[in-house]
N, C-alpha and C positions, 0 to 999 in steps of 0.2 A: 606283453611288457606290463608289469604292475604299475598302477597309478600311484604317483607320489602325492601324499597328503600335504596340502599347503599349510604352512604355519610360520609364525614369526621366529626368527632367530633371536638369540639372547641379545645380540648387538642391536638389532632393529627395535626390540622391546625397550632397551635402555635409551635409545635415541628418542623414541616416542615419549617415554617418561620424562626425559630431560626437556623436551619441547613443552610438554604440559606444565612442568615446574616453572619454566621461564614465562609462559603465558600467565600462570597464576601470580607469579612475582610482579608482572606488569599490571595485572588487573587489580590486585589488592590496594596499591596506593591510589588508584583512580577511584575505587569504591570508597576508601577512607576520605578522599578529598570531597566526594559528593556528599557523604554523610556529614562532614564538617561544615560544608556550605549550607546544607539543609538545617543543621543545628543553629548556625549563625542567623539564618533567616527566621527561624522560630523564636530565637532570642530577640531579634529586632521587632518581631511582632508583639512579643510580651511588653517590651518597652513602649511600643506605639500605643498599646492598650492602656498602659499606666499613664502615659503622657496625656492621652485623651481624657482619661478619668480625672486627672488633675485639672484639666480645663473645665470639665463639667462641674467639678467641685467649686472652682473659682466662679463660674457663672452663677452657681446657686448661692454661694456664701460671700461673694465679694472679695475673696482673698484665697490664697493657697492654704492648705492645711499646715498645722505646725509639724515640725519634724518630731518633736517630743514635747509632751505637756504632762507635768507631774504634780498637780494638775495645772490647767490654765486658769485664766480669770473666770471662766464659765464653770469651774469646778469639774471639768471633764478630764479624766486621766486617759490620755489617748496618744496616738502617734500617726505619722504619715500614712502607713499602709492600712492601719485600722480605719482611718477616715476615708480611704479610697475604696474600701470593700463594697459599699453599695453601688459604686460606679463601675465595678467590674463584674457585676452579676453575682456578688457574694453577699446579698442582703441578709440571707439566713444567718451567716456567721456574724455579720454586723449586729443583728438584733440580739444575739446571744451575749455580746460583749457588755460587761458591767462597767460603765464609765465612772460610777460613784465609788464602788468598792473593787478596785482594780485587782487586788490579790485573789479575788474569787475567779478570775479568768485563767489562773494557772494551776496546774495539777498534773494528772496523768494524761495518757494518750487520748482520752475522751474530752479533755478540757478544750475550751474555745481557742486558746492560744496555740494548741497543737494541730489545729485544722490545716490540712495540706492544701495549699493554694498554688496550682500549677503556674498561674500567671506570674508568680513571684520568683520563679526558679528558672535559671538558664539551663537548657538541656545538656550543655557541655560541662555542667558543674559536677557531675558524677553522683548526684544524690540517689538516683535510681540504682546505680551499680553498687554503691558503697554507702548506704545511709548511716552506718555506724560511725563514720568519720565525723558526723555532725553531732555526736553525743545525744543528749536527751532532747535536743531541739530538732531531731531528724524529721519529724512530721510537719513542723511549722517553719520550714526553712525559707529564707529569702536570700537570693544572691544579687539583689538590686538594692540601691540606696539613693536617697535624695541628696542633691548637691547643697552642701552647707557653706560653700565658699572656700576661703583660703585655709582655714583650720576648722575642724569639726569636733575633735575629741581630745580630752574630756571637756565638759561644758565650761569649765573656768578658763579654758584656752580658746574656746570657740569665738570666731570672728563674726559669725552671723551675717556675712556679707554675700551669701548665696541666695537660693530660693527657699530653703527650709532651715529652720533653726529651733532653738529651745524656747518654749513658751513657759512663763512662770506665772504664779498666782497674781503677780503685780503687772506683768507685761504680756500681752497676747503675742506680740512679735511674729505676726503673720505677714507674708509678702503679697502685695497686689501687683498685677501685671504693669500697672502704671509706674510702679517703683523700679521696674527693670529698665533703667535709662540706657543701658548698654545695648538694648534690643533683645527680644526673645530669640531671634535667629542667631545671636552671638553669645548666648548664655546657656550652659548645660542645666538641664532640669534633673535628669536621672542618669545613673550609670551603673556599671557592673562592679562587683567586688569579688576578690578571691577569698574564700573563707579560711582554708587551712594554711598553716605556715610552721613547719617543723622546726625551723631555726628559731623563730620567736618562742615557740612552746618549750624549747630546750631550756630557756632561762627560768622556767618555773621551778627547776631543781637547783638553781644557783643561789648561793648565800648572798642575798642583797644586803647592802649596808643600811638600808632603812625600809620601813614598811610602805609599799606602794599605795598611793591614794590618787584615784580609785583603785580598788584591788586588782592585781594582775592575775588574770585567768587565761585559760586556753583560748586561742582565736576561734576555735570551733564553737565556743559558747555564744558567739555573736551572730550565728547564722539563723536568726529567727526574725520573722516579720513583726512579732509582738514583744520584742525586747525593749520595753520602754520604762521598766521599773529599776530602782536601785541606782547606785553610784555609776554603774557602767552604761546607763541609758544613753542611747544615741550611737553606741558602738556598732550596732547592727543595722541602724536605720539611716545614718548619715555618712557621706563621704566628702572628701575635700581634696584640695590641690597642694597639700603640704609636701608631697613627693610626686615623682613622675609616675606614669602608667606602669602597672605590673611591678611596683616596688616591693621587694621582699626584705625581710630582716636579714642584713648582710652577714651576720656572724652566728656561730653555733656554740653553745656553752659546752666546754669540755672540762670536767672536773680534773684537777691535778692528780697525779699518782698518789696512792695512799703511802704515807711515810710511817716508819717504825722508829721511835714511838709516834703515835698519831699526831699530826699537826693540822689544825683547822685550815681549810682552804681560804685564801684571801677573799675578802668580801668584794662583791661586784657593785660599783657605784650606780645606784638607781638614778641619781640625778642626770648622769650621762646617758644611760640606757633608755630612760623613760620617753624621751622625745622620739627616738627611733621606733619604740613600741607603739606609741600613740599614733604616729603618722602611718605606720604599717597597718594598724587596725582600720584606719579610715581612708586607705589609698584605693584609687581606681585600679581595677585589674580583672582579668578574665582568663579562661582556659581556651579561648579561641587563638588560633595561630596568628601572631603578629599584631594584635591590637585588642581594642575594647569597644563594645557598642555603647553609645550614649544617646539619650533623647534630649533634644534641645527644647528651649522654652516655647517654640512655636509648634511643637508636637512632632516635628520631623525627627527621624532616627538616622544616625550616622555611625559608620565604623571608623574609629580613630586609630591610626597606627601608633604602636608603642614607642616609636622614635620621635613622637611629638615633643617639641621643646617644653620642658617643665614650666618655663615662663609663660608660654602660650596657654598651657593648661590653666594656669592661675588667672589669666585674662578671661578665659572662657568660664571660669567658675565664679567670678564676681558679677553682681548684677548692676552695679553703678560705679565701676572703677574708671570709666572714661578711657580705657585702653584701646589702642588700635590693633586689630588682628591682621596677621599676614593673609594674603589672598589664597594661599595654598595649604592651609592647615588641615 
């Protein structure tokens, strides 16, 4: 009797393939969850390093660094992340920075302002995967910012009631820990920000009824740790509690249909739109699922759920407001 050669039937093969597909389907979410958790921990580690650097700076200088100085009373044109460079083992970059002639720091990919500093970037931000989304600032990206209080941007709206603010030639405006009467454990020092916003950028093509001041540019332009010059200074360095966590520009500009004969589209009132744009620029946000990492004034790092009451966020953002925080924030 001839031997029968063992083999899979078509049905058996299909069953095996189906089982493998189900197992892969179950495995992928678990892998993605682990990767997201690892990225969140790396992000928290970045913020921890920056918070400790701010403490070292305070110990050395008697106060926290300015958020933006164009220049300050000491004639140094600088900003929060520039001042922190020597305290995060980036002394080489710090020594290249020209504090007296700030324009010399900017240029091509070899300029000091284009230096890629990994500590300034959340691994979930997508810089490595899609650097072009950050425009010309791709190599000098920062997805973190210092807490400026209730309002951060533009400088004429800034409340300067957080831990970092605008220093002018007449006023140093630097915060000491003794000034944080709400307590360092109850006050945010640093937080995350989301860089891109297609809804906001859509209004770049809208016919505004007046010229924006400061100039209205793509949100991608503010993704740089050295963005301290010009009228938009502070947009990429400072964040505030003007809106809740992960706030996005709520509307998208859609030009009306072209009419024959042509009719100019109705102008968009910048006076109404401007506050939404400004507060979107300086809003806390991240690409982590469900919330945002923040570093508190005492150097601890915490993941804050995006459902946090905006009023509680404001209390956490002021240094001397005297507010009472809920115990479960």
